[in-house]
N, C-alpha and C positions, 0 to 999 in steps of 0.2 A: 404338241406345234411341227405340223406338216411344211420340214426340210427342202423339197425338191423346189427347183426354180422351173417357175415356167418356161416351155418349147416357146421362139419368139418366129425360130427359123432352120428349117433343115434339109440335109439332101440322104442319099443313101449312110454315107460317111460319118457325117458332123451336126453339130444343133449348135443353135445358138440361146444362149437362156439368160433372161433376167435375174440378176440376184434379189436376193427378198431381202436381203440388208446390205445392201449397198458399196463399198468400200467409197465408192465418192459422191459425193451431193448431184443432182440431176442439172441444179445449176454450173454447177463448178465443173461439169464436161459430164457428167454419168457416169456409169456402167453397165460389163455388159459378160457373157464369158462364153468363150469356145471349148468344147467338147468332143472330143471322139466316142460318136459313139461304141465300139470296140474298146474294150477296158484296155487300157496300158497305163502304166506307174510313170512310163519318162518317153520322151518326144524317139528315142534310137529303139523305142520298139515299133513303133509305126514300118509298116509296109512303102517302102520308094515310091507307091503308087499316092497312099495314106498324104507320105509328108509330103509331095510337088500338089495336089490336092488341095492341103491346107494350105501353101506356103499364095495359093489364088484367092480362096477364101481371103484367105487374111489384107491379101491386094485388093481385090474388089472391098472388102466389108470399110477398110480405113478412105476409101475416098467415097462412100454410100454415107460413112457416120457422121466424114466431116461437111463435108454438103449438104444433106438432109438437116443437121441441128442447127448450123448455121441460117437457111432455109428458114429455120422456125425462130432464128431470131436469136441463137446462144453465139456466145460468142467464141464455139471451140478454133482452136491455134494448132491441136496438137493431139497427137493418140499415145500412149505407151502401150505397149502388150507385154504382158509380165507372164512369164511360167511358173505360177506360187506351188505354190501346195506345201508351204512351209508348215502349214497352221496343222497337215496332219499328222504330223511327226510329235507333234506337242496332245494331240488328243490317243499317240500312239497306235493307229490308223493304219493302211495301205495309204499309198499314194494312189491319186487319180487326176493324170497326165490333163492341162487342162490350161488355155490363157486366159485370163485378161484384160481386157479392151479399156483402159481407164478414158475418157475424154477429160483432153483438158484448154480449161480454156482464160480467155481475155482476161477475168474479172472473178480467179477464184477466192472464195469468201472462207472455205475451209479446210482448204489447200493453201499451199504456198507454191503465186505464181513463178514459175520459171525454176522451180528447183524439183527434184525428186521427190517420190510421192511419199504421208508420211501414214502409218499404218497402225491406229492402237491396238492391243490386247483384244487377237477376236471374240474376247467375251466383253467389251467396252460400250456400253449405252448408245456409244457416237453414229454405231451403225444403226440403231432404232432409230435416228433422230433423219440420216439422210433419206433422202424423198428419191425414188427409181425412177426412172424414164419411164414417161406417161404413154399410153396406149397411140397418139399422134405421132407423136417421137418413132415408137418403135414404125408406127407404118410407114413412115419417113422415109426410115434406115430402109424397113424390109423391102419396098415399094427401087428403091433404087439402088441395094444392090443385089437386086434380081435382075435388074438391067445393067449389071456390069459384070453380071456374070454373065452376061448373054454375049455381051459385048466384047470378050475377053475367049468367048471360044471360039469365035469369029474373028479374032485378031490372029496378028499372022504372030509365033511365038519367038521370031525377033530384033518384035518392033516397041524401041523402047516409048516407054508411057500411053499401052493402051488406050488406057482411062480418061488420058491430055490429063496437063497436069490438076493439079487436085487447086491450087492458085487462079488460074485459070475456070477453074467450074465453077469458083464461088463468083465472078463478077458475072 
């Protein structure tokens, strides 16, 4: 089985990938993963420039993900960003730093709304039945992400909410 996750967006330093076995089903909010292109085990191994760029990417992605998927009919209300990597220890492999982005929906059926996410053992078949975000979802997220990144590049570095408040963008 090919374990390489398809890249849905990238720049010189980072990639956003679509998990083949998502931890969260599309209808419960979906799942993406952000990877640095440079192989590091811990966030602390990123350069200051990379760490700053990652923070801006996550800021742009948060607004893009929520707004785009709400416009596509999913009732996304929150995102959980998690530095996981724990499962690499189970396989006795080197840890590769990455950040999971989990959408949270008002009407989750496989997770408990408002509670911490629950992840069964990585070998569980539940991940085989979770559906990934679809092509139209990804197109909407990436279009909005690129727009947000352009806005952030042009923004005043001291301006609060340079992309606007997400709740306002949803109206």
